[in-house]
SEGUMAR-310781 format. One record per residue (C-alpha): y, z, x; residue in one letter; residue number from 0. Coordinates in steps of 0.2 Angstrom, whole numbers. Each point is the difference from the previous one (the first is absolute). Layout:
<sites>
<Y = Y; Z = Z; X = X; aa = a; i = NUM>
...
</sites>
This chain:
<sites>
<Y = 397; Z = -171; X = 37; aa = m; i = 0>
<Y = -13; Z = -10; X = -9; aa = t; i = 1>
<Y = 6; Z = -8; X = -16; aa = n; i = 2>
<Y = -18; Z = -4; X = -7; aa = a; i = 3>
<Y = -5; Z = 8; X = -16; aa = t; i = 4>
<Y = -18; Z = 4; X = -5; aa = a; i = 5>
<Y = 1; Z = -13; X = -15; aa = s; i = 6>
<Y = 6; Z = -14; X = 12; aa = s; i = 7>
<Y = -15; Z = 2; X = 12; aa = v; i = 8>
<Y = -10; Z = -16; X = 0; aa = p; i = 9>
<Y = -17; Z = 2; X = -8; aa = l; i = 10>
<Y = -8; Z = -6; X = 16; aa = s; i = 11>
<Y = 6; Z = 16; X = 8; aa = n; i = 12>
<Y = -8; Z = 11; X = -14; aa = r; i = 13>
<Y = -16; Z = 3; X = 9; aa = i; i = 14>
<Y = -13; Z = 8; X = -11; aa = t; i = 15>
<Y = -17; Z = 5; X = 9; aa = p; i = 16>
<Y = -14; Z = -11; X = -8; aa = s; i = 17>
<Y = -17; Z = 7; X = -2; aa = g; i = 18>
<Y = 6; Z = 18; X = 3; aa = l; i = 19>
<Y = 1; Z = 15; X = -12; aa = s; i = 20>
<Y = 16; Z = 10; X = -1; aa = t; i = 21>
<Y = -2; Z = 17; X = 8; aa = h; i = 22>
<Y = -4; Z = 15; X = -11; aa = p; i = 23>
<Y = 16; Z = 9; X = 6; aa = s; i = 24>
<Y = 10; Z = -12; X = -10; aa = t; i = 25>
<Y = -8; Z = 6; X = -17; aa = q; i = 26>
<Y = 1; Z = 19; X = 5; aa = c; i = 27>
<Y = 11; Z = 10; X = -12; aa = k; i = 28>
<Y = 1; Z = 15; X = 11; aa = i; i = 29>
<Y = 6; Z = -11; X = 15; aa = k; i = 30>
<Y = 14; Z = -8; X = -12; aa = r; i = 31>
<Y = 5; Z = 18; X = -6; aa = l; i = 32>
<Y = 2; Z = 5; X = 18; aa = i; i = 33>
<Y = 10; Z = -15; X = 4; aa = d; i = 34>
<Y = 12; Z = 3; X = -15; aa = i; i = 35>
<Y = 3; Z = 18; X = 5; aa = l; i = 36>
<Y = 2; Z = -4; X = 19; aa = g; i = 37>
<Y = 12; Z = -14; X = -5; aa = a; i = 38>
<Y = 11; Z = 11; X = -11; aa = l; i = 39>
<Y = 1; Z = 13; X = 14; aa = i; i = 40>
<Y = 4; Z = -14; X = 13; aa = g; i = 41>
<Y = 13; Z = -7; X = -11; aa = l; i = 42>
<Y = 8; Z = 17; X = -2; aa = g; i = 43>
<Y = 1; Z = 1; X = 19; aa = i; i = 44>
<Y = 7; Z = -17; X = 1; aa = t; i = 45>
<Y = 14; Z = 5; X = -12; aa = a; i = 46>
<Y = 4; Z = 15; X = 11; aa = v; i = 47>
<Y = 1; Z = -10; X = 16; aa = v; i = 48>
<Y = 7; Z = -16; X = -7; aa = l; i = 49>
<Y = 18; Z = 4; X = 3; aa = g; i = 50>
<Y = -1; Z = 6; X = 18; aa = p; i = 51>
<Y = -11; Z = -15; X = 4; aa = i; i = 52>
<Y = 11; Z = -12; X = -8; aa = a; i = 53>
<Y = 16; Z = 6; X = 9; aa = i; i = 54>
<Y = -9; Z = 0; X = 17; aa = a; i = 55>
<Y = -7; Z = -17; X = -3; aa = l; i = 56>
<Y = 17; Z = -8; X = -5; aa = c; i = 57>
<Y = 9; Z = 9; X = 15; aa = l; i = 58>
<Y = -13; Z = -6; X = 12; aa = d; i = 59>
<Y = -3; Z = -18; X = -7; aa = s; i = 60>
<Y = 9; Z = -6; X = -15; aa = p; i = 61>
<Y = -11; Z = -8; X = -13; aa = g; i = 62>
<Y = -11; Z = 5; X = -15; aa = p; i = 63>
<Y = -8; Z = 17; X = 0; aa = v; i = 64>
<Y = -17; Z = -6; X = -6; aa = f; i = 65>
<Y = -11; Z = -14; X = 7; aa = y; i = 66>
<Y = -13; Z = -9; X = -11; aa = s; i = 67>
<Y = -14; Z = -12; X = 5; aa = q; i = 68>
<Y = -13; Z = -9; X = -10; aa = v; i = 69>
<Y = -17; Z = 7; X = 4; aa = r; i = 70>
<Y = -18; Z = -4; X = -6; aa = c; i = 71>
<Y = -7; Z = 14; X = -11; aa = g; i = 72>
<Y = -17; Z = 2; X = -9; aa = l; i = 73>
<Y = -10; Z = -16; X = 0; aa = n; i = 74>
<Y = 14; Z = -8; X = 9; aa = g; i = 75>
<Y = 13; Z = 1; X = -14; aa = r; i = 76>
<Y = 18; Z = 0; X = 7; aa = p; i = 77>
<Y = 12; Z = 14; X = -3; aa = f; i = 78>
<Y = 17; Z = 5; X = 7; aa = r; i = 79>
<Y = -2; Z = 15; X = 12; aa = m; i = 80>
<Y = 16; Z = 11; X = 3; aa = w; i = 81>
<Y = 5; Z = 9; X = 16; aa = k; i = 82>
<Y = 16; Z = 8; X = 7; aa = f; i = 83>
<Y = 7; Z = -14; X = 11; aa = r; i = 84>
<Y = -4; Z = 4; X = 19; aa = s; i = 85>
<Y = 5; Z = -17; X = 7; aa = m; i = 86>
<Y = 16; Z = -11; X = 1; aa = v; i = 87>
<Y = 4; Z = -11; X = -14; aa = v; i = 88>
<Y = -9; Z = -17; X = 2; aa = g; i = 89>
<Y = -14; Z = 8; X = 10; aa = a; i = 90>
<Y = -14; Z = -10; X = -8; aa = d; i = 91>
<Y = 8; Z = -17; X = 6; aa = k; i = 92>
<Y = 1; Z = 7; X = 18; aa = l; i = 93>
<Y = -18; Z = 5; X = 1; aa = q; i = 94>
<Y = -5; Z = -17; X = 6; aa = r; i = 95>
<Y = 11; Z = 3; X = 16; aa = l; i = 96>
<Y = -9; Z = 17; X = 3; aa = m; i = 97>
<Y = -15; Z = 2; X = 11; aa = k; i = 98>
<Y = -16; Z = 5; X = -10; aa = n; i = 99>
<Y = -9; Z = 14; X = 10; aa = e; i = 100>
<Y = -14; Z = 1; X = -13; aa = a; i = 101>
<Y = -16; Z = -10; X = -2; aa = k; i = 102>
<Y = -4; Z = -9; X = -16; aa = g; i = 103>
<Y = 9; Z = -1; X = -16; aa = h; i = 104>
<Y = 13; Z = 13; X = 2; aa = i; i = 105>
<Y = 16; Z = 2; X = 10; aa = f; i = 106>
<Y = 5; Z = 14; X = 11; aa = k; i = 107>
<Y = 13; Z = 2; X = 14; aa = n; i = 108>
<Y = 2; Z = 18; X = 7; aa = r; i = 109>
<Y = 18; Z = -3; X = 5; aa = n; i = 110>
<Y = 5; Z = -12; X = -14; aa = d; i = 111>
<Y = 19; Z = -2; X = 2; aa = p; i = 112>
<Y = 2; Z = -3; X = -19; aa = r; i = 113>
<Y = -4; Z = 18; X = -4; aa = v; i = 114>
<Y = 16; Z = 10; X = -1; aa = t; i = 115>
<Y = 3; Z = 17; X = 7; aa = r; i = 116>
<Y = -1; Z = 9; X = -17; aa = v; i = 117>
<Y = -14; Z = -12; X = -4; aa = g; i = 118>
<Y = -10; Z = 6; X = 15; aa = r; i = 119>
<Y = 2; Z = 18; X = -6; aa = w; i = 120>
<Y = -5; Z = -4; X = -17; aa = l; i = 121>
<Y = -16; Z = -8; X = 6; aa = r; i = 122>
<Y = -5; Z = 14; X = 11; aa = r; i = 123>
<Y = 2; Z = 12; X = -14; aa = t; i = 124>
<Y = -8; Z = -13; X = -13; aa = s; i = 125>
<Y = 15; Z = 3; X = -11; aa = l; i = 126>
<Y = 3; Z = -18; X = -1; aa = d; i = 127>
<Y = -16; Z = -1; X = -11; aa = e; i = 128>
<Y = 5; Z = 12; X = -13; aa = l; i = 129>
<Y = 7; Z = -14; X = -12; aa = p; i = 130>
<Y = -18; Z = -6; X = -1; aa = q; i = 131>
<Y = -3; Z = 15; X = -12; aa = c; i = 132>
<Y = 8; Z = -12; X = -13; aa = w; i = 133>
<Y = -14; Z = -13; X = 3; aa = n; i = 134>
<Y = -13; Z = 14; X = -1; aa = v; i = 135>
<Y = 7; Z = 6; X = -17; aa = l; i = 136>
<Y = 0; Z = -18; X = -6; aa = q; i = 137>
<Y = -18; Z = -1; X = 4; aa = g; i = 138>
<Y = 2; Z = -14; X = 14; aa = q; i = 139>
<Y = -5; Z = 12; X = 14; aa = m; i = 140>
<Y = -9; Z = 16; X = 2; aa = s; i = 141>
<Y = 4; Z = 15; X = 11; aa = l; i = 142>
<Y = -16; Z = -4; X = 10; aa = v; i = 143>
<Y = -7; Z = -17; X = 2; aa = g; i = 144>
<Y = 1; Z = -15; X = 12; aa = t; i = 145>
<Y = 14; Z = -6; X = 10; aa = r; i = 146>
<Y = 10; Z = -12; X = -11; aa = p; i = 147>
<Y = 0; Z = -18; X = 7; aa = p; i = 148>
<Y = 14; Z = -13; X = 0; aa = t; i = 149>
<Y = -2; Z = -17; X = -8; aa = l; i = 150>
<Y = -1; Z = -8; X = 17; aa = d; i = 151>
<Y = -14; Z = 11; X = 5; aa = e; i = 152>
<Y = -11; Z = -3; X = -15; aa = v; i = 153>
<Y = 3; Z = -19; X = 1; aa = a; i = 154>
<Y = -9; Z = 0; X = 17; aa = d; i = 155>
<Y = -14; Z = 12; X = -5; aa = y; i = 156>
<Y = -18; Z = -4; X = 5; aa = a; i = 157>
<Y = -13; Z = 3; X = -14; aa = p; i = 158>
<Y = -5; Z = 18; X = 6; aa = h; i = 159>
<Y = 18; Z = 6; X = -1; aa = h; i = 160>
<Y = 1; Z = -2; X = -19; aa = a; i = 161>
<Y = -10; Z = 16; X = -3; aa = q; i = 162>
<Y = 15; Z = 10; X = 5; aa = r; i = 163>
<Y = 9; Z = -7; X = -15; aa = l; i = 164>
<Y = -13; Z = 9; X = -12; aa = l; i = 165>
<Y = 10; Z = 16; X = 0; aa = v; i = 166>
<Y = 18; Z = 4; X = -3; aa = k; i = 167>
<Y = 11; Z = 0; X = 15; aa = p; i = 168>
<Y = 5; Z = 18; X = 5; aa = g; i = 169>
<Y = 15; Z = 9; X = 7; aa = m; i = 170>
<Y = -13; Z = 8; X = 12; aa = t; i = 171>
<Y = -18; Z = -4; X = 5; aa = g; i = 172>
<Y = -12; Z = 0; X = 14; aa = e; i = 173>
<Y = 13; Z = -10; X = 11; aa = w; i = 174>
<Y = 13; Z = 13; X = -3; aa = q; i = 175>
<Y = -10; Z = 15; X = 6; aa = v; i = 176>
<Y = -9; Z = -9; X = 14; aa = n; i = 177>
<Y = 14; Z = -7; X = 10; aa = g; i = 178>
<Y = 14; Z = -6; X = -11; aa = r; i = 179>
<Y = 11; Z = -13; X = 10; aa = s; i = 180>
<Y = -11; Z = 2; X = 15; aa = g; i = 181>
<Y = -14; Z = -11; X = -8; aa = i; i = 182>
<Y = 4; Z = -18; X = 6; aa = a; i = 183>
<Y = -16; Z = -9; X = -5; aa = d; i = 184>
<Y = -1; Z = -7; X = -17; aa = f; i = 185>
<Y = -19; Z = 0; X = 0; aa = e; i = 186>
<Y = 1; Z = 19; X = 4; aa = q; i = 187>
<Y = 11; Z = 3; X = -16; aa = i; i = 188>
<Y = -12; Z = -11; X = -10; aa = v; i = 189>
<Y = -15; Z = 11; X = 6; aa = q; i = 190>
<Y = 10; Z = 16; X = -4; aa = m; i = 191>
<Y = 4; Z = -7; X = -18; aa = d; i = 192>
<Y = -19; Z = -4; X = -3; aa = l; i = 193>
<Y = -5; Z = 17; X = 7; aa = d; i = 194>
<Y = 12; Z = 8; X = -13; aa = y; i = 195>
<Y = -8; Z = -9; X = -14; aa = q; i = 196>
<Y = -17; Z = 6; X = 6; aa = a; i = 197>
<Y = 5; Z = 18; X = 2; aa = k; i = 198>
<Y = 11; Z = 1; X = -16; aa = w; i = 199>
<Y = 0; Z = 15; X = -11; aa = s; i = 200>
<Y = 14; Z = 11; X = -8; aa = i; i = 201>
<Y = -4; Z = 13; X = 14; aa = g; i = 202>
<Y = 2; Z = -13; X = 13; aa = y; i = 203>
<Y = 17; Z = -6; X = -7; aa = d; i = 204>
<Y = 6; Z = 18; X = 0; aa = l; i = 205>
<Y = -5; Z = 2; X = 18; aa = m; i = 206>
<Y = 9; Z = -16; X = 5; aa = l; i = 207>
<Y = 15; Z = 6; X = -9; aa = i; i = 208>
<Y = 0; Z = 17; X = 9; aa = f; i = 209>
<Y = -3; Z = -8; X = 17; aa = r; i = 210>
<Y = 14; Z = -12; X = -3; aa = t; i = 211>
<Y = 12; Z = 14; X = -4; aa = v; i = 212>
<Y = -5; Z = 9; X = 16; aa = e; i = 213>
<Y = 2; Z = -16; X = 11; aa = i; i = 214>
<Y = 17; Z = -4; X = -8; aa = v; i = 215>
<Y = 7; Z = 18; X = 4; aa = f; i = 216>
<Y = -7; Z = -2; X = 18; aa = n; i = 217>
<Y = 8; Z = -18; X = 1; aa = r; i = 218>
<Y = -15; Z = -7; X = 8; aa = n; i = 219>
<Y = -4; Z = -18; X = 2; aa = g; i = 220>
<Y = 15; Z = -9; X = -9; aa = a; i = 221>
<Y = 13; Z = -11; X = 7; aa = y; i = 222>
</sites>
C-alpha cells in the first residue's frame, strides 16, 4: 500500500485552481451538518460490520484491514482517504502491469486480478467505502461531491479539469448514481462533476444520497 503522507506531497502536486472561485457548497453550514450526521451514522455502521469484514478479509487475503491512499481534495489539497482493503497487499505497485480499460486520467479493469474475492463483494455492496465517513467527519470529504482524484491524475490535468477541484470530493455524486464503475471515460466523469456543481442545492444532495442508497441495495454498476 502507498506510504505517502499528505504532508510529504511535493508542493508541485498541490494543484490550486487559479482564477476560479470556490463553490458555494463549501461554505454551506446545512450541508456540513448533514455531512456530520451522515458520517456519524456511517461510522456507527462501520463499527458494527468491522469485525466480520476484518475476519473475512484476513481469511481470504492476509494483510491490513484498511487501505489508504493520498487523494486531492478541495482546491487540490492532499489528504489520506480510507477504505476497507479490497485488493491484495502491494496492489498499487502492480497497477502498471494491468491493462487500463478506461480512457483518460483514470484506471479501470473490469476483471482486475488484484481484487480479492471478499474485496469484490465489498465493492459490489459499496461497504469498502464506509471508512471514508471518517474523512467526511474530519471535513476532508463530503457525503456528496465530486470523485476524489489521485495525485497522478491531477498532475496530468488540463486547465478545464481544475474546476472539479472547487468542491469537496464526495463519497457519492453524479458518477455514482449514473453508472458507477461502468463509466470508463474521464471526460465524462469531469462533465458529471461540473454538472453537479451547476445543479447543486441541499435538496439535490439529498436526492443523490437517496438514489445512492437505492443503487447500492440493488447492487447496480459496481465491480
